TORBA-596407 format. One record per residue (C-alpha): residue in three letters; x, y, z. Coordinates in Angstrom, 2 decimals, decimal comma, padded with zeros to 5 digits, always signed. Example, Ala and Ser with C-alpha at 12.3 -4.5 7.8 and 13.67 -1.06 7.14 Angstrom:
BEGIN
<sedren residuo="ala" px="+012,30" py="-004,50" pz="+007,80"/>
<sedren residuo="ser" px="+013,67" py="-001,06" pz="+007,14"/>
This chain:
BEGIN
<sedren residuo="met" px="+102,95" py="+105,21" pz="+111,69"/>
<sedren residuo="gln" px="+103,76" py="+108,05" pz="+114,03"/>
<sedren residuo="asn" px="+104,28" py="+111,61" pz="+112,93"/>
<sedren residuo="ser" px="+107,51" py="+113,59" pz="+113,20"/>
<sedren residuo="glu" px="+106,26" py="+115,69" pz="+116,12"/>
<sedren residuo="asn" px="+105,58" py="+112,58" pz="+118,23"/>
<sedren residuo="leu" px="+108,85" py="+111,00" pz="+117,14"/>
<sedren residuo="leu" px="+110,84" py="+114,08" pz="+118,19"/>
<sedren residuo="ala" px="+108,99" py="+114,28" pz="+121,53"/>
<sedren residuo="gly" px="+109,89" py="+110,68" pz="+122,37"/>
<sedren residuo="ser" px="+112,99" py="+109,47" pz="+124,13"/>
<sedren residuo="phe" px="+114,35" py="+107,54" pz="+121,13"/>
<sedren residuo="gly" px="+113,99" py="+107,52" pz="+117,37"/>
<sedren residuo="thr" px="+116,23" py="+106,85" pz="+114,43"/>
<sedren residuo="leu" px="+117,22" py="+109,19" pz="+111,64"/>
<sedren residuo="ser" px="+115,58" py="+106,86" pz="+109,12"/>
<sedren residuo="asp" px="+112,33" py="+106,98" pz="+111,16"/>
<sedren residuo="leu" px="+112,41" py="+110,78" pz="+111,04"/>
<sedren residuo="val" px="+113,09" py="+110,84" pz="+107,28"/>
<sedren residuo="arg" px="+110,19" py="+108,41" pz="+106,73"/>
<sedren residuo="cys" px="+107,84" py="+110,60" pz="+108,81"/>
<sedren residuo="his" px="+108,85" py="+113,72" pz="+106,90"/>
<sedren residuo="ala" px="+108,45" py="+111,88" pz="+103,59"/>
<sedren residuo="ala" px="+104,87" py="+110,99" pz="+104,54"/>
<sedren residuo="glu" px="+104,05" py="+114,48" pz="+105,83"/>
<sedren residuo="arg" px="+105,83" py="+116,66" pz="+103,27"/>
<sedren residuo="pro" px="+107,19" py="+114,53" pz="+100,40"/>
<sedren residuo="ala" px="+108,06" py="+117,40" pz="+098,04"/>
<sedren residuo="gln" px="+109,87" py="+119,58" pz="+100,61"/>
<sedren residuo="val" px="+113,63" py="+119,89" pz="+100,12"/>
<sedren residuo="ala" px="+115,47" py="+117,59" pz="+102,53"/>
<sedren residuo="leu" px="+119,05" py="+117,78" pz="+101,29"/>
<sedren residuo="val" px="+121,04" py="+120,37" pz="+099,37"/>
<sedren residuo="ala" px="+124,46" py="+119,55" pz="+097,91"/>
<sedren residuo="pro" px="+126,64" py="+121,06" pz="+095,19"/>
<sedren residuo="asp" px="+125,24" py="+118,59" pz="+092,64"/>
<sedren residuo="gly" px="+121,56" py="+119,25" pz="+093,39"/>
<sedren residuo="lys" px="+118,70" py="+118,85" pz="+095,83"/>
<sedren residuo="leu" px="+116,66" py="+115,91" pz="+097,10"/>
<sedren residuo="asp" px="+113,14" py="+116,08" pz="+098,46"/>
<sedren residuo="tyr" px="+112,03" py="+113,89" pz="+101,37"/>
<sedren residuo="arg" px="+110,38" py="+111,38" pz="+099,00"/>
<sedren residuo="ala" px="+113,65" py="+110,81" pz="+097,12"/>
<sedren residuo="leu" px="+115,73" py="+110,76" pz="+100,32"/>
<sedren residuo="asp" px="+113,41" py="+108,17" pz="+101,88"/>
<sedren residuo="ser" px="+113,79" py="+106,03" pz="+098,76"/>
<sedren residuo="leu" px="+117,59" py="+106,26" pz="+098,94"/>
<sedren residuo="val" px="+117,56" py="+105,36" pz="+102,64"/>
<sedren residuo="asp" px="+115,47" py="+102,27" pz="+101,82"/>
<sedren residuo="thr" px="+117,89" py="+101,31" pz="+099,04"/>
<sedren residuo="ala" px="+120,90" py="+101,67" pz="+101,35"/>
<sedren residuo="ala" px="+119,17" py="+099,71" pz="+104,13"/>
<sedren residuo="ala" px="+118,29" py="+096,89" pz="+101,72"/>
<sedren residuo="ala" px="+121,91" py="+096,69" pz="+100,54"/>
<sedren residuo="leu" px="+123,16" py="+096,54" pz="+104,13"/>
<sedren residuo="gln" px="+120,68" py="+093,78" pz="+104,98"/>
<sedren residuo="arg" px="+121,68" py="+091,87" pz="+101,84"/>
<sedren residuo="asp" px="+125,30" py="+092,08" pz="+103,02"/>
<sedren residuo="gly" px="+124,43" py="+090,63" pz="+106,42"/>
<sedren residuo="val" px="+124,10" py="+093,72" pz="+108,60"/>
<sedren residuo="val" px="+121,52" py="+093,17" pz="+111,36"/>
<sedren residuo="pro" px="+119,95" py="+095,50" pz="+113,94"/>
<sedren residuo="gly" px="+122,54" py="+096,39" pz="+116,57"/>
<sedren residuo="asp" px="+125,49" py="+096,25" pz="+114,16"/>
<sedren residuo="arg" px="+127,49" py="+099,43" pz="+113,75"/>
<sedren residuo="val" px="+128,08" py="+100,85" pz="+110,29"/>
<sedren residuo="ala" px="+130,49" py="+103,69" pz="+109,47"/>
<sedren residuo="ile" px="+129,34" py="+106,15" pz="+106,86"/>
<sedren residuo="val" px="+131,92" py="+107,97" pz="+104,75"/>
<sedren residuo="gly" px="+130,91" py="+110,06" pz="+101,80"/>
<sedren residuo="ala" px="+131,61" py="+113,14" pz="+099,78"/>
<sedren residuo="thr" px="+129,41" py="+116,23" pz="+099,70"/>
<sedren residuo="ser" px="+127,04" py="+114,90" pz="+097,08"/>
<sedren residuo="thr" px="+123,45" py="+113,72" pz="+096,84"/>
<sedren residuo="ala" px="+124,79" py="+110,41" pz="+095,49"/>
<sedren residuo="tyr" px="+126,51" py="+109,72" pz="+098,80"/>
């Protein structure tokens, strides 16, 4: 697994790759702040995995485009 510094220096990386790197490097650091609370990188990485699994279950494959619409909330 590469680290976040190498990922950012590269020509391409995904947001989920960066979250995963940060979760490995600094799991307890705050990643997201919303009116209903905060999430650390460990929790955010877990939520990203959950969302990705649901998308895969529903037939989304690499290369598909997915729109994201959500409220200002850690739940979204």
